C-alpha atoms as a printed R data frame, in Angstrom:
    type eleno elety resid chain resno       x       y       z
1   ATOM     1    CA   MET     A     1   3.643 -10.536  37.247
2   ATOM     2    CA   THR     A     2   7.326  -9.674  37.465
3   ATOM     3    CA   VAL     A     3   8.904  -6.699  35.738
4   ATOM     4    CA   GLN     A     4  10.926  -9.081  33.555
5   ATOM     5    CA   THR     A     5   7.763 -10.893  32.419
6   ATOM     6    CA   ARG     A     6   6.097  -7.604  31.504
7   ATOM     7    CA   LYS     A     7   9.170  -6.591  29.513
8   ATOM     8    CA   LEU     A     8   9.191  -9.914  27.659
9   ATOM     9    CA   ARG     A     9   5.529  -9.513  26.733
10  ATOM    10    CA   HIS     A    10   6.165  -5.961  25.555
11  ATOM    11    CA   VAL     A    11   9.126  -7.057  23.430
12  ATOM    12    CA   SER     A    12   7.083  -9.926  21.986
13  ATOM    13    CA   ALA     A    13   4.180  -7.642  21.070
14  ATOM    14    CA   GLU     A    14   6.558  -5.101  19.545
15  ATOM    15    CA   THR     A    15   8.213  -7.819  17.443
16  ATOM    16    CA   VAL     A    16   4.830  -8.975  16.158
17  ATOM    17    CA   ALA     A    17   3.803  -5.384  15.402
18  ATOM    18    CA   LYS     A    18   6.998  -4.748  13.455
19  ATOM    19    CA   LEU     A    19   6.546  -7.974  11.478
20  ATOM    20    CA   ILE     A    20   2.941  -7.127  10.584
21  ATOM    21    CA   SER     A    21   3.926  -3.570   9.697
22  ATOM    22    CA   THR     A    22   6.661  -4.835   7.370
23  ATOM    23    CA   VAL     A    23   4.527  -7.491   5.673
24  ATOM    24    CA   GLY     A    24   1.678  -4.983   5.366
25  ATOM    25    CA   SER     A    25   3.868  -2.217   3.955
26  ATOM    26    CA   PRO     A    26   2.543  -0.406   0.849
27  ATOM    27    CA   PRO     A    27   5.177  -1.825  -1.560
28  ATOM    28    CA   ILE     A    28   4.376  -5.428  -0.634
29  ATOM    29    CA   VAL     A    29   0.615  -4.872  -0.532
30  ATOM    30    CA   GLY     A    30   0.802  -2.951  -3.812
31  ATOM    31    CA   MET     A    31   2.344  -5.966  -5.529
32  ATOM    32    CA   ILE     A    32  -0.410  -8.132  -4.075
33  ATOM    33    CA   ALA     A    33  -3.055  -5.734  -5.438
34  ATOM    34    CA   ILE     A    34  -1.743  -5.776  -8.996
35  ATOM    35    CA   SER     A    35  -1.331  -9.568  -8.785
36  ATOM    36    CA   ILE     A    36  -5.010  -9.811  -7.840
37  ATOM    37    CA   ALA     A    37  -5.870  -7.772 -10.920
38  ATOM    38    CA   ALA     A    38  -3.819 -10.149 -13.071
39  ATOM    39    CA   ALA     A    39  -5.424 -13.182 -11.411
40  ATOM    40    CA   ALA     A    40  -8.855 -11.828 -12.331
41  ATOM    41    CA   ILE     A    41  -7.754 -12.053 -15.989
42  ATOM    42    CA   PRO     A    42  -5.766 -15.299 -16.206
43  ATOM    43    CA   SER     A    43  -3.647 -14.615 -19.276
44  ATOM    44    CA   PRO     A    44   0.094 -14.343 -19.911
45  ATOM    45    CA   GLU     A    45  -0.347 -10.724 -21.038
46  ATOM    46    CA   ALA     A    46  -1.945  -9.714 -17.746
47  ATOM    47    CA   SER     A    47   0.834 -11.407 -15.779
48  ATOM    48    CA   ILE     A    48   3.528  -9.646 -17.821
49  ATOM    49    CA   TRP     A    49   1.890  -6.262 -17.215
50  ATOM    50    CA   ALA     A    50   1.609  -7.046 -13.498
51  ATOM    51    CA   VAL     A    51   5.381  -7.650 -13.404
52  ATOM    52    CA   ILE     A    52   6.081  -4.448 -15.339
53  ATOM    53    CA   TYR     A    53   3.770  -2.449 -13.094
54  ATOM    54    CA   SER     A    54   5.295  -3.876  -9.912
55  ATOM    55    CA   PHE     A    55   8.812  -3.086 -11.092
56  ATOM    56    CA   SER     A    56   8.152   0.483 -12.200
57  ATOM    57    CA   THR     A    57   5.793   1.668  -9.465
58  ATOM    58    CA   ILE     A    58   6.872  -0.392  -6.470
59  ATOM    59    CA   LEU     A    59  10.417  -1.742  -6.805
60  ATOM    60    CA   ILE     A    60  11.966   1.410  -8.338
61  ATOM    61    CA   PRO     A    61  10.455   3.708  -5.642
62  ATOM    62    CA   SER     A    62  11.563   1.207  -2.977
63  ATOM    63    CA   PHE     A    63  15.132   1.341  -4.289
64  ATOM    64    CA   TYR     A    64  14.874   5.133  -4.233
65  ATOM    65    CA   VAL     A    65  13.957   5.035  -0.528
66  ATOM    66    CA   LEU     A    66  16.886   2.717   0.146
67  ATOM    67    CA   LEU     A    67  19.122   5.210  -1.669
68  ATOM    68    CA   LEU     A    68  17.828   8.028   0.538
69  ATOM    69    CA   ILE     A    69  18.547   5.913   3.620
70  ATOM    70    CA   ARG     A    70  22.072   5.241   2.359
71  ATOM    71    CA   GLN     A    71  22.578   8.987   1.817
72  ATOM    72    CA   GLY     A    72  21.288   9.760   5.302
73  ATOM    73    CA   LYS     A    73  18.203  11.567   3.983
74  ATOM    74    CA   ALA     A    74  15.789   9.021   5.487
75  ATOM    75    CA   ARG     A    75  16.072   7.075   8.730
76  ATOM    76    CA   ASP     A    76  14.075   3.944   7.925
77  ATOM    77    CA   PHE     A    77  12.200   2.239   5.106
78  ATOM    78    CA   HIS     A    78   8.797   3.092   6.595
79  ATOM    79    CA   LEU     A    79   9.657   6.830   6.460
80  ATOM    80    CA   THR     A    80   8.531   7.360  10.019
81  ATOM    81    CA   HIS     A    81   9.094  11.118  10.015
82  ATOM    82    CA   HIS     A    82   6.712  13.246   7.987
83  ATOM    83    CA   ASP     A    83   9.375  15.464   6.423
84  ATOM    84    CA   GLU     A    84  11.145  12.380   5.017
85  ATOM    85    CA   ARG     A    85   8.028  11.251   3.144
86  ATOM    86    CA   ILE     A    86   7.615  14.155   0.747
87  ATOM    87    CA   ARG     A    87  10.383  13.389  -1.759
88  ATOM    88    CA   PRO     A    88   9.743   9.606  -1.970
89  ATOM    89    CA   THR     A    89   5.998  10.189  -2.268
90  ATOM    90    CA   LEU     A    90   6.403  12.652  -5.137
91  ATOM    91    CA   PHE     A    91   8.895  10.311  -6.826
92  ATOM    92    CA   THR     A    92   6.428   7.424  -6.493
93  ATOM    93    CA   MET     A    93   3.665   9.605  -7.909
94  ATOM    94    CA   GLY     A    94   5.818  10.305 -10.974
95  ATOM    95    CA   CYS     A    95   6.544   6.598 -11.459
96  ATOM    96    CA   ASN     A    96   2.824   5.795 -11.207
97  ATOM    97    CA   LEU     A    97   1.798   8.420 -13.746
98  ATOM    98    CA   VAL     A    98   4.469   7.375 -16.264
99  ATOM    99    CA   THR     A    99   3.503   3.712 -15.878
100 ATOM   100    CA   LEU     A   100  -0.173   4.561 -16.204
101 ATOM   101    CA   LEU     A   101   0.569   6.297 -19.489
102 ATOM   102    CA   LEU     A   102   2.339   3.145 -20.728
103 ATOM   103    CA   LEU     A   103  -0.633   0.963 -19.721
104 ATOM   104    CA   TYR     A   104  -2.916   2.998 -21.954
105 ATOM   105    CA   LEU     A   105  -0.459   3.562 -24.798
106 ATOM   106    CA   PHE     A   106   0.177  -0.163 -25.159
107 ATOM   107    CA   ASP     A   107  -3.413  -1.188 -24.348
108 ATOM   108    CA   ALA     A   108  -2.872  -3.372 -21.286
109 ATOM   109    CA   PRO     A   109  -5.767  -5.636 -20.163
110 ATOM   110    CA   ILE     A   110  -8.703  -3.586 -18.878
111 ATOM   111    CA   MET     A   111  -8.505  -4.689 -15.235
112 ATOM   112    CA   VAL     A   112  -4.781  -3.972 -15.076
113 ATOM   113    CA   LYS     A   113  -5.508  -0.495 -16.466
114 ATOM   114    CA   VAL     A   114  -8.319   0.016 -13.963
115 ATOM   115    CA   ILE     A   115  -6.215  -1.017 -10.968
116 ATOM   116    CA   GLY     A   116  -3.282   0.993 -12.305
117 ATOM   117    CA   THR     A   117  -5.544   4.044 -12.603
118 ATOM   118    CA   ILE     A   118  -6.917   3.611  -9.092
119 ATOM   119    CA   LEU     A   119  -3.454   3.140  -7.589
120 ATOM   120    CA   ALA     A   120  -2.228   6.213  -9.469
121 ATOM   121    CA   ILE     A   121  -5.155   8.271  -8.153
122 ATOM   122    CA   GLN     A   122  -4.466   6.986  -4.648
123 ATOM   123    CA   THR     A   123  -0.793   7.912  -4.968
124 ATOM   124    CA   VAL     A   124  -1.632  11.421  -6.176
125 ATOM   125    CA   LEU     A   125  -4.081  11.910  -3.300
126 ATOM   126    CA   PHE     A   126  -1.512  10.655  -0.813
127 ATOM   127    CA   SER     A   127   1.141  12.918  -2.292
128 ATOM   128    CA   LEU     A   128  -1.082  15.954  -1.847
129 ATOM   129    CA   ILE     A   129  -2.186  14.970   1.659
130 ATOM   130    CA   THR     A   130   1.374  14.081   2.716
131 ATOM   131    CA   LEU     A   131   2.497  17.633   1.983
132 ATOM   132    CA   ARG     A   132   0.373  18.702   4.957
133 ATOM   133    CA   TRP     A   133  -0.421  15.611   7.028
134 ATOM   134    CA   LYS     A   134   0.963  12.142   7.779
135 ATOM   135    CA   ILE     A   135  -1.854   9.922   6.516
136 ATOM   136    CA   SER     A   136  -1.400   6.150   6.893
137 ATOM   137    CA   ALA     A   137  -0.572   4.470   3.585
138 ATOM   138    CA   HIS     A   138  -0.433   1.122   5.409
139 ATOM   139    CA   SER     A   139  -4.110   1.452   6.359
140 ATOM   140    CA   ALA     A   140  -5.198   2.559   2.891
141 ATOM   141    CA   THR     A   141  -3.393  -0.113   0.893
142 ATOM   142    CA   SER     A   142  -4.252  -2.996   3.243
143 ATOM   143    CA   THR     A   143  -7.949  -2.043   3.379
144 ATOM   144    CA   GLY     A   144  -8.211  -1.398  -0.349
145 ATOM   145    CA   THR     A   145  -6.419  -4.603  -1.305
146 ATOM   146    CA   ALA     A   146  -8.522  -6.765   1.034
147 ATOM   147    CA   LEU     A   147 -11.728  -5.338  -0.447
148 ATOM   148    CA   LEU     A   148 -10.305  -5.746  -3.949
149 ATOM   149    CA   ALA     A   149  -9.561  -9.433  -3.359
150 ATOM   150    CA   TRP     A   150 -13.073 -10.037  -2.033
151 ATOM   151    CA   TRP     A   151 -14.690  -8.147  -4.902
152 ATOM   152    CA   LEU     A   152 -12.689  -9.617  -7.802
153 ATOM   153    CA   LEU     A   153 -11.988 -13.147  -6.564
154 ATOM   154    CA   GLY     A   154 -15.215 -13.949  -4.709
155 ATOM   155    CA   ASP     A   155 -16.591 -14.632  -1.236
156 ATOM   156    CA   ALA     A   156 -13.857 -17.165  -0.519
157 ATOM   157    CA   TYR     A   157 -11.541 -14.163  -0.092
158 ATOM   158    CA   LEU     A   158 -13.794 -12.424   2.435
159 ATOM   159    CA   VAL     A   159 -11.321 -13.702   5.033
160 ATOM   160    CA   THR     A   160  -8.786 -11.158   3.751
161 ATOM   161    CA   LEU     A   161 -10.785  -8.467   5.562
162 ATOM   162    CA   ILE     A   162  -9.255  -9.613   8.849
163 ATOM   163    CA   ALA     A   163  -5.846  -8.344   7.696
164 ATOM   164    CA   PRO     A   164  -6.412  -4.544   7.768
165 ATOM   165    CA   PRO     A   165  -7.292  -4.378  11.503
166 ATOM   166    CA   PHE     A   166  -4.000  -6.113  12.330
167 ATOM   167    CA   VAL     A   167  -2.046  -3.713  10.104
168 ATOM   168    CA   ILE     A   168  -3.816  -0.744  11.697
169 ATOM   169    CA   TRP     A   169  -3.101  -2.115  15.176
170 ATOM   170    CA   SER     A   170   0.591  -2.499  14.335
171 ATOM   171    CA   ARG     A   171   0.875   1.123  13.184
172 ATOM   172    CA   LEU     A   172  -0.857   2.365  16.325
173 ATOM   173    CA   TYR     A   173   1.126   0.085  18.641
174 ATOM   174    CA   LEU     A   174   4.406   1.233  17.123
175 ATOM   175    CA   ARG     A   175   3.175   4.843  17.442
176 ATOM   176    CA   ARG     A   176   3.774   5.519  13.773
177 ATOM   177    CA   HIS     A   177   0.344   7.114  13.361
178 ATOM   178    CA   THR     A   178  -2.525   8.590  15.316
179 ATOM   179    CA   GLN     A   179  -6.004   7.062  15.315
180 ATOM   180    CA   ALA     A   180  -7.208   9.766  12.930
181 ATOM   181    CA   GLN     A   181  -4.399   9.031  10.463
182 ATOM   182    CA   VAL     A   182  -5.118   5.291  10.269
183 ATOM   183    CA   ILE     A   183  -8.890   5.780  10.098
184 ATOM   184    CA   VAL     A   184  -8.682   8.319   7.272
185 ATOM   185    CA   GLY     A   185  -6.210   6.066   5.446
186 ATOM   186    CA   ALA     A   186  -8.529   3.050   5.730
187 ATOM   187    CA   LEU     A   187 -11.533   5.091   4.585
188 ATOM   188    CA   LEU     A   188  -9.612   6.381   1.577
189 ATOM   189    CA   GLY     A   189  -8.573   2.851   0.598
190 ATOM   190    CA   ALA     A   190 -12.166   1.627   0.910
191 ATOM   191    CA   LEU     A   191 -13.541   4.642  -0.969
192 ATOM   192    CA   ILE     A   192 -11.394   3.927  -4.017
193 ATOM   193    CA   ILE     A   193 -12.682   0.342  -4.283
194 ATOM   194    CA   TRP     A   194 -16.254   1.571  -3.756
195 ATOM   195    CA   VAL     A   195 -15.832   3.990  -6.673
196 ATOM   196    CA   LEU     A   196 -14.621   1.089  -8.846
197 ATOM   197    CA   TRP     A   197 -17.697  -0.898  -7.892
198 ATOM   198    CA   LEU     A   198 -20.001   2.037  -8.700
199 ATOM   199    CA   LEU     A   199 -18.370   2.394 -12.121
200 ATOM   200    CA   GLY     A   200 -19.282  -1.223 -12.818
201 ATOM   201    CA   TYR     A   201 -15.813  -2.713 -13.399
C-alpha cells in the first residue's frame, strides 16, 4: 500500500467520522428525541409543544454557541475544548429549566413533560459534570434517544440501537473524547431511559 493510498483512506475515514459526529450532535439528536415523544402521542398539541421545546432548548442554545464562535470565545460548534463548554452548558441548562416550567404551567401532554423533565435532568447533570470533566454528550444523547425510540415506538425501532456505536466511534476517532468519557456518557443516557421505564411511563 502506497503512502498516498494510506492518506486517502485516512482522509476518507476522517470525513465519515466528522459527518457522523455532526449528524449525531446533541442539538440534532435532542430534536429527534422530542419528536419521538410527540410521535408517541399523535396530536396537534404534542407537535406544537415539540416545536416550542426544540426552539427554546435546542435552537436558542445553538445560536448562543454560534455567537460565542463569532466573538472568538469558542473555536467550533462541538466545543472541543473543555473550558469552552462551561458557559454554553450553563446557558442550555437555564433554557431547559425555564422551558420545563412552561411545560408544567401550561399542562403540556404527559409524554412531552416526561421527556422534557428527563432532558432537563440530563442537562443539569452534564452541567455539573462538565465543570470538572469533559463527559461525552454525543454518547449520552445518541444512546438515550435510540433506547427511547425502541421503548416508545416498538420493536421495529430496535434497529436504532446501531447508531450509538457509530457516534461513539466518531468521537474516539476524532480524538474528541477518551474511552472513559464516551462510556460514562452512554451509560448516563441509558440510565435516564431505564429510570423512565422503572417509573412506568
